[in-house]
PyMOL Python script that loads the backbone (N, CA, C, O; Angstrom):
from pymol import cmd

cmd.read_pdbstr("""\
ATOM      1  N   UNK A   1     -31.119  18.893 -16.902  1.00  0.00           N
ATOM      2  CA  UNK A   1     -31.312  18.011 -15.785  1.00  0.00           C
ATOM      3  C   UNK A   1     -30.803  18.684 -14.504  1.00  0.00           C
ATOM      4  O   UNK A   1     -29.722  19.271 -14.486  1.00  0.00           O
ATOM      5  N   UNK A   2     -31.593  18.588 -13.444  1.00  0.00           N
ATOM      6  CA  UNK A   2     -31.198  19.190 -12.176  1.00  0.00           C
ATOM      7  C   UNK A   2     -30.065  18.405 -11.525  1.00  0.00           C
ATOM      8  O   UNK A   2     -30.035  17.175 -11.560  1.00  0.00           O
ATOM      9  N   UNK A   3     -29.139  19.146 -10.933  1.00  0.00           N
ATOM     10  CA  UNK A   3     -28.029  18.512 -10.223  1.00  0.00           C
ATOM     11  C   UNK A   3     -28.313  18.580  -8.730  1.00  0.00           C
ATOM     12  O   UNK A   3     -28.932  19.528  -8.247  1.00  0.00           O
ATOM     13  N   UNK A   4     -27.859  17.571  -8.012  1.00  0.00           N
ATOM     14  CA  UNK A   4     -28.046  17.548  -6.562  1.00  0.00           C
ATOM     15  C   UNK A   4     -26.747  17.937  -5.868  1.00  0.00           C
ATOM     16  O   UNK A   4     -25.654  17.535  -6.267  1.00  0.00           O
ATOM     17  N   UNK A   5     -26.906  18.728  -4.825  1.00  0.00           N
ATOM     18  CA  UNK A   5     -25.762  19.163  -4.028  1.00  0.00           C
ATOM     19  C   UNK A   5     -26.065  18.903  -2.564  1.00  0.00           C
ATOM     20  O   UNK A   5     -27.137  19.254  -2.070  1.00  0.00           O
ATOM     21  N   UNK A   6     -25.127  18.294  -1.880  1.00  0.00           N
ATOM     22  CA  UNK A   6     -25.239  18.054  -0.445  1.00  0.00           C
ATOM     23  C   UNK A   6     -24.158  18.845   0.266  1.00  0.00           C
ATOM     24  O   UNK A   6     -23.010  18.899  -0.174  1.00  0.00           O
ATOM     25  N   UNK A   7     -24.548  19.459   1.374  1.00  0.00           N
ATOM     26  CA  UNK A   7     -23.592  20.165   2.227  1.00  0.00           C
ATOM     27  C   UNK A   7     -23.656  19.511   3.596  1.00  0.00           C
ATOM     28  O   UNK A   7     -24.704  19.514   4.242  1.00  0.00           O
ATOM     29  N   UNK A   8     -22.538  18.952   4.038  1.00  0.00           N
ATOM     30  CA  UNK A   8     -22.499  18.266   5.323  1.00  0.00           C
ATOM     31  C   UNK A   8     -21.963  19.190   6.409  1.00  0.00           C
ATOM     32  O   UNK A   8     -20.987  19.911   6.204  1.00  0.00           O
ATOM     33  N   UNK A   9     -22.609  19.157   7.555  1.00  0.00           N
ATOM     34  CA  UNK A   9     -22.082  19.818   8.745  1.00  0.00           C
ATOM     35  C   UNK A   9     -21.060  18.850   9.337  1.00  0.00           C
ATOM     36  O   UNK A   9     -21.361  18.108  10.272  1.00  0.00           O
ATOM     37  N   UNK A  10     -19.871  18.868   8.792  1.00  0.00           N
ATOM     38  CA  UNK A  10     -18.852  17.875   9.121  1.00  0.00           C
ATOM     39  C   UNK A  10     -18.462  17.926  10.591  1.00  0.00           C
ATOM     40  O   UNK A  10     -18.342  16.886  11.238  1.00  0.00           O
ATOM     41  N   UNK A  11     -18.267  19.112  11.118  1.00  0.00           N
ATOM     42  CA  UNK A  11     -17.892  19.240  12.525  1.00  0.00           C
ATOM     43  C   UNK A  11     -18.973  18.651  13.424  1.00  0.00           C
ATOM     44  O   UNK A  11     -18.669  17.915  14.363  1.00  0.00           O
ATOM     45  N   UNK A  12     -20.216  18.968  13.142  1.00  0.00           N
ATOM     46  CA  UNK A  12     -21.333  18.454  13.933  1.00  0.00           C
ATOM     47  C   UNK A  12     -21.463  16.944  13.827  1.00  0.00           C
ATOM     48  O   UNK A  12     -21.735  16.268  14.820  1.00  0.00           O
ATOM     49  N   UNK A  13     -21.268  16.412  12.622  1.00  0.00           N
ATOM     50  CA  UNK A  13     -21.374  14.972  12.424  1.00  0.00           C
ATOM     51  C   UNK A  13     -20.240  14.234  13.144  1.00  0.00           C
ATOM     52  O   UNK A  13     -20.474  13.197  13.765  1.00  0.00           O
ATOM     53  N   UNK A  14     -19.023  14.757  13.064  1.00  0.00           N
ATOM     54  CA  UNK A  14     -17.893  14.139  13.764  1.00  0.00           C
ATOM     55  C   UNK A  14     -18.108  14.156  15.274  1.00  0.00           C
ATOM     56  O   UNK A  14     -17.810  13.179  15.960  1.00  0.00           O
ATOM     57  N   UNK A  15     -18.626  15.270  15.789  1.00  0.00           N
ATOM     58  CA  UNK A  15     -18.906  15.378  17.224  1.00  0.00           C
ATOM     59  C   UNK A  15     -19.942  14.331  17.644  1.00  0.00           C
ATOM     60  O   UNK A  15     -19.773  13.645  18.653  1.00  0.00           O
ATOM     61  N   UNK A  16     -20.997  14.220  16.869  1.00  0.00           N
ATOM     62  CA  UNK A  16     -22.052  13.251  17.167  1.00  0.00           C
ATOM     63  C   UNK A  16     -21.509  11.826  17.117  1.00  0.00           C
ATOM     64  O   UNK A  16     -21.799  11.022  18.003  1.00  0.00           O
ATOM     65  N   UNK A  17     -20.734  11.511  16.102  1.00  0.00           N
ATOM     66  CA  UNK A  17     -20.188  10.170  15.962  1.00  0.00           C
ATOM     67  C   UNK A  17     -19.184   9.842  17.064  1.00  0.00           C
ATOM     68  O   UNK A  17     -19.128   8.707  17.538  1.00  0.00           O
ATOM     69  N   UNK A  18     -18.396  10.827  17.469  1.00  0.00           N
ATOM     70  CA  UNK A  18     -17.417  10.606  18.531  1.00  0.00           C
ATOM     71  C   UNK A  18     -18.103  10.142  19.807  1.00  0.00           C
ATOM     72  O   UNK A  18     -17.600   9.270  20.515  1.00  0.00           O
ATOM     73  N   UNK A  19     -19.262  10.737  20.094  1.00  0.00           N
ATOM     74  CA  UNK A  19     -19.975  10.407  21.326  1.00  0.00           C
ATOM     75  C   UNK A  19     -20.952   9.239  21.166  1.00  0.00           C
ATOM     76  O   UNK A  19     -21.369   8.649  22.163  1.00  0.00           O
ATOM     77  N   UNK A  20     -21.321   8.898  19.940  1.00  0.00           N
ATOM     78  CA  UNK A  20     -22.329   7.857  19.722  1.00  0.00           C
ATOM     79  C   UNK A  20     -21.722   6.463  19.557  1.00  0.00           C
ATOM     80  O   UNK A  20     -22.342   5.465  19.925  1.00  0.00           O
ATOM     81  N   UNK A  21     -20.523   6.398  19.009  1.00  0.00           N
ATOM     82  CA  UNK A  21     -19.921   5.096  18.734  1.00  0.00           C
ATOM     83  C   UNK A  21     -19.085   4.618  19.918  1.00  0.00           C
ATOM     84  O   UNK A  21     -18.567   5.424  20.690  1.00  0.00           O
ATOM     85  N   UNK A  22     -18.962   3.308  20.052  1.00  0.00           N
ATOM     86  CA  UNK A  22     -18.084   2.795  21.108  1.00  0.00           C
ATOM     87  C   UNK A  22     -16.635   3.172  20.809  1.00  0.00           C
ATOM     88  O   UNK A  22     -16.272   3.369  19.649  1.00  0.00           O
ATOM     89  N   UNK A  23     -15.817   3.272  21.835  1.00  0.00           N
ATOM     90  CA  UNK A  23     -14.415   3.670  21.610  1.00  0.00           C
ATOM     91  C   UNK A  23     -13.701   2.710  20.658  1.00  0.00           C
ATOM     92  O   UNK A  23     -13.768   1.492  20.821  1.00  0.00           O
ATOM     93  N   UNK A  24     -13.022   3.271  19.672  1.00  0.00           N
ATOM     94  CA  UNK A  24     -12.194   2.508  18.742  1.00  0.00           C
ATOM     95  C   UNK A  24     -10.848   3.197  18.706  1.00  0.00           C
ATOM     96  O   UNK A  24     -10.783   4.426  18.703  1.00  0.00           O
ATOM     97  N   UNK A  25      -9.779   2.435  18.678  1.00  0.00           N
ATOM     98  CA  UNK A  25      -8.461   3.069  18.629  1.00  0.00           C
ATOM     99  C   UNK A  25      -7.575   2.377  17.599  1.00  0.00           C
ATOM    100  O   UNK A  25      -7.756   1.206  17.265  1.00  0.00           O
ATOM    101  N   UNK A  26      -6.620   3.143  17.116  1.00  0.00           N
ATOM    102  CA  UNK A  26      -5.635   2.621  16.170  1.00  0.00           C
ATOM    103  C   UNK A  26      -4.586   1.827  16.943  1.00  0.00           C
ATOM    104  O   UNK A  26      -4.589   1.852  18.174  1.00  0.00           O
ATOM    105  N   UNK A  27      -3.695   1.129  16.257  1.00  0.00           N
ATOM    106  CA  UNK A  27      -2.622   0.423  16.956  1.00  0.00           C
ATOM    107  C   UNK A  27      -1.743   1.351  17.804  1.00  0.00           C
ATOM    108  O   UNK A  27      -1.109   0.904  18.760  1.00  0.00           O
ATOM    109  N   UNK A  28      -1.707   2.641  17.453  1.00  0.00           N
ATOM    110  CA  UNK A  28      -0.931   3.618  18.229  1.00  0.00           C
ATOM    111  C   UNK A  28      -1.715   4.144  19.430  1.00  0.00           C
ATOM    112  O   UNK A  28      -1.176   4.909  20.231  1.00  0.00           O
ATOM    113  N   UNK A  29      -2.992   3.739  19.564  1.00  0.00           N
ATOM    114  CA  UNK A  29      -3.811   4.192  20.674  1.00  0.00           C
ATOM    115  C   UNK A  29      -4.617   5.446  20.392  1.00  0.00           C
ATOM    116  O   UNK A  29      -5.271   5.968  21.295  1.00  0.00           O
ATOM    117  N   UNK A  30      -4.588   5.940  19.166  1.00  0.00           N
ATOM    118  CA  UNK A  30      -5.341   7.140  18.792  1.00  0.00           C
ATOM    119  C   UNK A  30      -6.816   6.773  18.596  1.00  0.00           C
ATOM    120  O   UNK A  30      -7.131   5.730  18.022  1.00  0.00           O
ATOM    121  N   UNK A  31      -7.707   7.630  19.073  1.00  0.00           N
ATOM    122  CA  UNK A  31      -9.138   7.384  18.897  1.00  0.00           C
ATOM    123  C   UNK A  31      -9.522   7.613  17.436  1.00  0.00           C
ATOM    124  O   UNK A  31      -9.260   8.679  16.879  1.00  0.00           O
ATOM    125  N   UNK A  32     -10.137   6.617  16.827  1.00  0.00           N
ATOM    126  CA  UNK A  32     -10.472   6.689  15.398  1.00  0.00           C
ATOM    127  C   UNK A  32     -11.947   6.408  15.113  1.00  0.00           C
ATOM    128  O   UNK A  32     -12.340   6.344  13.948  1.00  0.00           O
ATOM    129  N   UNK A  33     -12.765   6.239  16.141  1.00  0.00           N
ATOM    130  CA  UNK A  33     -14.167   5.890  15.942  1.00  0.00           C
ATOM    131  C   UNK A  33     -14.937   6.915  15.132  1.00  0.00           C
ATOM    132  O   UNK A  33     -15.727   6.552  14.261  1.00  0.00           O
ATOM    133  N   UNK A  34     -14.712   8.201  15.413  1.00  0.00           N
ATOM    134  CA  UNK A  34     -15.437   9.245  14.689  1.00  0.00           C
ATOM    135  C   UNK A  34     -15.024   9.280  13.224  1.00  0.00           C
ATOM    136  O   UNK A  34     -15.863   9.490  12.349  1.00  0.00           O
ATOM    137  N   UNK A  35     -13.742   9.078  12.950  1.00  0.00           N
ATOM    138  CA  UNK A  35     -13.264   9.069  11.563  1.00  0.00           C
ATOM    139  C   UNK A  35     -13.854   7.876  10.815  1.00  0.00           C
ATOM    140  O   UNK A  35     -14.278   8.004   9.667  1.00  0.00           O
ATOM    141  N   UNK A  36     -13.878   6.723  11.467  1.00  0.00           N
ATOM    142  CA  UNK A  36     -14.477   5.522  10.869  1.00  0.00           C
ATOM    143  C   UNK A  36     -15.961   5.769  10.573  1.00  0.00           C
ATOM    144  O   UNK A  36     -16.425   5.498   9.466  1.00  0.00           O
ATOM    145  N   UNK A  37     -16.696   6.275  11.548  1.00  0.00           N
ATOM    146  CA  UNK A  37     -18.122   6.526  11.365  1.00  0.00           C
ATOM    147  C   UNK A  37     -18.398   7.552  10.286  1.00  0.00           C
ATOM    148  O   UNK A  37     -19.326   7.389   9.494  1.00  0.00           O
ATOM    149  N   UNK A  38     -17.592   8.618  10.246  1.00  0.00           N
ATOM    150  CA  UNK A  38     -17.766   9.659   9.236  1.00  0.00           C
ATOM    151  C   UNK A  38     -17.529   9.089   7.841  1.00  0.00           C
ATOM    152  O   UNK A  38     -18.306   9.341   6.921  1.00  0.00           O
ATOM    153  N   UNK A  39     -16.446   8.316   7.688  1.00  0.00           N
ATOM    154  CA  UNK A  39     -16.133   7.732   6.386  1.00  0.00           C
ATOM    155  C   UNK A  39     -17.230   6.777   5.940  1.00  0.00           C
ATOM    156  O   UNK A  39     -17.623   6.777   4.773  1.00  0.00           O
ATOM    157  N   UNK A  40     -17.718   5.971   6.857  1.00  0.00           N
ATOM    158  CA  UNK A  40     -18.805   5.036   6.543  1.00  0.00           C
ATOM    159  C   UNK A  40     -20.064   5.790   6.114  1.00  0.00           C
ATOM    160  O   UNK A  40     -20.695   5.431   5.120  1.00  0.00           O
ATOM    161  N   UNK A  41     -20.431   6.841   6.868  1.00  0.00           N
ATOM    162  CA  UNK A  41     -21.610   7.643   6.518  1.00  0.00           C
ATOM    163  C   UNK A  41     -21.429   8.355   5.184  1.00  0.00           C
ATOM    164  O   UNK A  41     -22.359   8.417   4.379  1.00  0.00           O
ATOM    165  N   UNK A  42     -20.231   8.894   4.945  1.00  0.00           N
ATOM    166  CA  UNK A  42     -19.960   9.622   3.710  1.00  0.00           C
ATOM    167  C   UNK A  42     -20.091   8.705   2.496  1.00  0.00           C
ATOM    168  O   UNK A  42     -20.755   9.054   1.520  1.00  0.00           O
ATOM    169  N   UNK A  43     -19.461   7.535   2.557  1.00  0.00           N
ATOM    170  CA  UNK A  43     -19.569   6.602   1.436  1.00  0.00           C
ATOM    171  C   UNK A  43     -20.990   6.071   1.283  1.00  0.00           C
ATOM    172  O   UNK A  43     -21.437   5.824   0.163  1.00  0.00           O
ATOM    173  N   UNK A  44     -21.699   5.894   2.385  1.00  0.00           N
ATOM    174  CA  UNK A  44     -23.093   5.472   2.308  1.00  0.00           C
ATOM    175  C   UNK A  44     -23.966   6.513   1.629  1.00  0.00           C
ATOM    176  O   UNK A  44     -24.829   6.177   0.818  1.00  0.00           O
ATOM    177  N   UNK A  45     -23.738   7.785   1.962  1.00  0.00           N
ATOM    178  CA  UNK A  45     -24.493   8.877   1.327  1.00  0.00           C
ATOM    179  C   UNK A  45     -24.217   8.923  -0.171  1.00  0.00           C
ATOM    180  O   UNK A  45     -25.137   9.056  -0.977  1.00  0.00           O
ATOM    181  N   UNK A  46     -22.943   8.812  -0.535  1.00  0.00           N
ATOM    182  CA  UNK A  46     -22.577   8.858  -1.958  1.00  0.00           C
ATOM    183  C   UNK A  46     -23.186   7.676  -2.708  1.00  0.00           C
ATOM    184  O   UNK A  46     -23.716   7.838  -3.807  1.00  0.00           O
ATOM    185  N   UNK A  47     -23.109   6.500  -2.117  1.00  0.00           N
ATOM    186  CA  UNK A  47     -23.637   5.304  -2.775  1.00  0.00           C
ATOM    187  C   UNK A  47     -25.160   5.356  -2.912  1.00  0.00           C
ATOM    188  O   UNK A  47     -25.708   4.968  -3.944  1.00  0.00           O
ATOM    189  N   UNK A  48     -25.837   5.834  -1.873  1.00  0.00           N
ATOM    190  CA  UNK A  48     -27.303   5.822  -1.886  1.00  0.00           C
ATOM    191  C   UNK A  48     -27.897   6.935  -2.750  1.00  0.00           C
ATOM    192  O   UNK A  48     -28.812   6.689  -3.535  1.00  0.00           O
ATOM    193  N   UNK A  49     -27.374   8.168  -2.606  1.00  0.00           N
ATOM    194  CA  UNK A  49     -27.998   9.322  -3.270  1.00  0.00           C
ATOM    195  C   UNK A  49     -27.275   9.781  -4.530  1.00  0.00           C
ATOM    196  O   UNK A  49     -27.859  10.504  -5.337  1.00  0.00           O
ATOM    197  N   UNK A  50     -26.033   9.383  -4.719  1.00  0.00           N
ATOM    198  CA  UNK A  50     -25.245   9.742  -5.896  1.00  0.00           C
ATOM    199  C   UNK A  50     -25.308  11.246  -6.210  1.00  0.00           C
ATOM    200  O   UNK A  50     -25.717  11.640  -7.302  1.00  0.00           O
ATOM    201  N   UNK A  51     -24.898  12.079  -5.243  1.00  0.00           N
ATOM    202  CA  UNK A  51     -24.971  13.526  -5.488  1.00  0.00           C
ATOM    203  C   UNK A  51     -23.978  13.965  -6.558  1.00  0.00           C
ATOM    204  O   UNK A  51     -22.920  13.360  -6.735  1.00  0.00           O
ATOM    205  N   UNK A  52     -24.345  15.034  -7.269  1.00  0.00           N
ATOM    206  CA  UNK A  52     -23.433  15.608  -8.255  1.00  0.00           C
ATOM    207  C   UNK A  52     -22.331  16.411  -7.572  1.00  0.00           C
ATOM    208  O   UNK A  52     -21.197  16.458  -8.047  1.00  0.00           O
ATOM    209  N   UNK A  53     -22.675  17.037  -6.457  1.00  0.00           N
ATOM    210  CA  UNK A  53     -21.722  17.837  -5.699  1.00  0.00           C
ATOM    211  C   UNK A  53     -21.864  17.506  -4.222  1.00  0.00           C
ATOM    212  O   UNK A  53     -22.965  17.251  -3.735  1.00  0.00           O
ATOM    213  N   UNK A  54     -20.744  17.513  -3.517  1.00  0.00           N
ATOM    214  CA  UNK A  54     -20.748  17.233  -2.090  1.00  0.00           C
ATOM    215  C   UNK A  54     -19.720  18.127  -1.419  1.00  0.00           C
ATOM    216  O   UNK A  54     -18.542  18.113  -1.777  1.00  0.00           O
ATOM    217  N   UNK A  55     -20.172  18.900  -0.448  1.00  0.00           N
ATOM    218  CA  UNK A  55     -19.287  19.800   0.289  1.00  0.00           C
ATOM    219  C   UNK A  55     -19.274  19.384   1.751  1.00  0.00           C
ATOM    220  O   UNK A  55     -20.321  19.102   2.333  1.00  0.00           O
ATOM    221  N   UNK A  56     -18.102  19.346   2.332  1.00  0.00           N
ATOM    222  CA  UNK A  56     -17.947  19.041   3.755  1.00  0.00           C
ATOM    223  C   UNK A  56     -17.526  20.337   4.445  1.00  0.00           C
ATOM    224  O   UNK A  56     -16.390  20.786   4.294  1.00  0.00           O
ATOM    225  N   UNK A  57     -18.442  20.931   5.198  1.00  0.00           N
ATOM    226  CA  UNK A  57     -18.196  22.220   5.850  1.00  0.00           C
ATOM    227  C   UNK A  57     -17.721  21.996   7.282  1.00  0.00           C
ATOM    228  O   UNK A  57     -18.203  21.103   7.979  1.00  0.00           O
ATOM    229  N   UNK A  58     -16.772  22.820   7.706  1.00  0.00           N
ATOM    230  CA  UNK A  58     -16.258  22.800   9.076  1.00  0.00           C
ATOM    231  C   UNK A  58     -16.502  24.156   9.722  1.00  0.00           C
ATOM    232  O   UNK A  58     -16.524  25.182   9.043  1.00  0.00           O
ATOM    233  N   UNK A  59     -16.684  24.152  11.034  1.00  0.00           N
ATOM    234  CA  UNK A  59     -16.834  25.400  11.772  1.00  0.00           C
ATOM    235  C   UNK A  59     -15.494  26.119  11.843  1.00  0.00           C
ATOM    236  O   UNK A  59     -14.439  25.490  11.925  1.00  0.00           O
ATOM    237  N   UNK A  60     -15.552  27.434  11.809  1.00  0.00           N
ATOM    238  CA  UNK A  60     -14.344  28.234  11.985  1.00  0.00           C
ATOM    239  C   UNK A  60     -14.064  28.419  13.471  1.00  0.00           C
ATOM    240  O   UNK A  60     -14.983  28.341  14.286  1.00  0.00           O
ATOM    241  N   UNK A  61     -12.827  28.659  13.828  1.00  0.00           N
ATOM    242  CA  UNK A  61     -12.513  28.844  15.251  1.00  0.00           C
ATOM    243  C   UNK A  61     -12.953  30.195  15.800  1.00  0.00           C
ATOM    244  O   UNK A  61     -12.709  30.487  16.971  1.00  0.00           O
ATOM    245  N   UNK A  62     -13.580  31.006  15.001  1.00  0.00           N
ATOM    246  CA  UNK A  62     -14.049  32.314  15.484  1.00  0.00           C
ATOM    247  C   UNK A  62     -15.570  32.308  15.594  1.00  0.00           C
ATOM    248  O   UNK A  62     -16.185  31.242  15.576  1.00  0.00           O
ATOM    249  N   UNK A  63     -16.173  33.465  15.706  1.00  0.00           N
ATOM    250  CA  UNK A  63     -17.624  33.592  15.893  1.00  0.00           C
ATOM    251  C   UNK A  63     -18.394  32.802  14.840  1.00  0.00           C
ATOM    252  O   UNK A  63     -17.984  32.713  13.683  1.00  0.00           O
ATOM    253  N   UNK A  64     -19.512  32.235  15.265  1.00  0.00           N
ATOM    254  CA  UNK A  64     -20.337  31.502  14.319  1.00  0.00           C
ATOM    255  C   UNK A  64     -21.478  32.375  13.805  1.00  0.00           C
ATOM    256  O   UNK A  64     -21.677  33.494  14.278  1.00  0.00           O
ATOM    257  N   UNK A  65     -22.206  31.865  12.853  1.00  0.00           N
ATOM    258  CA  UNK A  65     -23.256  32.641  12.191  1.00  0.00           C
ATOM    259  C   UNK A  65     -24.343  33.134  13.146  1.00  0.00           C
ATOM    260  O   UNK A  65     -24.703  34.309  13.061  1.00  0.00           O
ATOM    261  N   UNK A  66     -24.892  32.308  14.055  1.00  0.00           N
ATOM    262  CA  UNK A  66     -25.908  32.841  14.969  1.00  0.00           C
ATOM    263  C   UNK A  66     -25.394  34.012  15.803  1.00  0.00           C
ATOM    264  O   UNK A  66     -26.134  34.961  16.062  1.00  0.00           O
ATOM    265  N   UNK A  67     -24.133  33.951  16.225  1.00  0.00           N
ATOM    266  CA  UNK A  67     -23.569  35.069  16.981  1.00  0.00           C
ATOM    267  C   UNK A  67     -23.464  36.311  16.105  1.00  0.00           C
ATOM    268  O   UNK A  67     -23.746  37.420  16.557  1.00  0.00           O
ATOM    269  N   UNK A  68     -23.061  36.124  14.861  1.00  0.00           N
ATOM    270  CA  UNK A  68     -22.946  37.260  13.949  1.00  0.00           C
ATOM    271  C   UNK A  68     -24.311  37.877  13.656  1.00  0.00           C
ATOM    272  O   UNK A  68     -24.432  39.098  13.564  1.00  0.00           O
ATOM    273  N   UNK A  69     -25.332  37.047  13.509  1.00  0.00           N
ATOM    274  CA  UNK A  69     -26.662  37.548  13.195  1.00  0.00           C
ATOM    275  C   UNK A  69     -27.333  38.243  14.376  1.00  0.00           C
ATOM    276  O   UNK A  69     -28.221  39.073  14.177  1.00  0.00           O
ATOM    277  N   UNK A  70     -26.925  37.919  15.599  1.00  0.00           N
ATOM    278  CA  UNK A  70     -27.534  38.531  16.767  1.00  0.00           C
ATOM    279  C   UNK A  70     -26.990  39.924  17.062  1.00  0.00           C
ATOM    280  O   UNK A  70     -27.573  40.655  17.863  1.00  0.00           O
ATOM    281  N   UNK A  71     -25.883  40.301  16.428  1.00  0.00           N
ATOM    282  CA  UNK A  71     -25.307  41.628  16.646  1.00  0.00           C
ATOM    283  C   UNK A  71     -25.906  42.631  15.666  1.00  0.00           C
ATOM    284  O   UNK A  71     -26.206  42.291  14.521  1.00  0.00           O
ATOM    285  N   UNK A  72     -26.080  43.884  16.130  1.00  0.00           N
ATOM    286  CA  UNK A  72     -26.587  44.895  15.200  1.00  0.00           C
ATOM    287  C   UNK A  72     -25.594  45.126  14.059  1.00  0.00           C
ATOM    288  O   UNK A  72     -24.380  45.129  14.263  1.00  0.00           O
ATOM    289  N   UNK A  73     -26.128  45.315  12.872  1.00  0.00           N
ATOM    290  CA  UNK A  73     -25.262  45.571  11.719  1.00  0.00           C
ATOM    291  C   UNK A  73     -24.915  47.047  11.657  1.00  0.00           C
ATOM    292  O   UNK A  73     -25.770  47.905  11.878  1.00  0.00           O
ATOM    293  N   UNK A  74     -23.672  47.338  11.360  1.00  0.00           N
ATOM    294  CA  UNK A  74     -23.210  48.724  11.212  1.00  0.00           C
ATOM    295  C   UNK A  74     -23.204  49.043   9.740  1.00  0.00           C
ATOM    296  O   UNK A  74     -22.645  48.306   8.927  1.00  0.00           O
ATOM    297  N   UNK A  75     -23.844  50.171   9.402  1.00  0.00           N
ATOM    298  CA  UNK A  75     -23.880  50.575   7.992  1.00  0.00           C
ATOM    299  C   UNK A  75     -23.154  51.863   7.798  1.00  0.00           C
ATOM    300  O   UNK A  75     -23.076  52.364   6.677  1.00  0.00           O
TER     301      UNK A  75
END
""", "prot")
cmd.dss("prot")
cmd.show_as("cartoon", "prot")
cmd.util.cbc("prot")
cmd.orient("prot")
């Protein structure tokens, strides 16, 4: 039987949710809207599609893949 695997662009999704949802804050005043939206989307994905594997990928603080691919490779 084939297994399903989902890979989430977590950084991109959090960024989108931060700007798409109305401001929400914790009792301490911390912004929590993106975390709420991400958790809701994550549980919705799991409930709807029931993936066998789920990976949440984050961007690294250094060069990204398009930048790496645009440079000539040294052999």
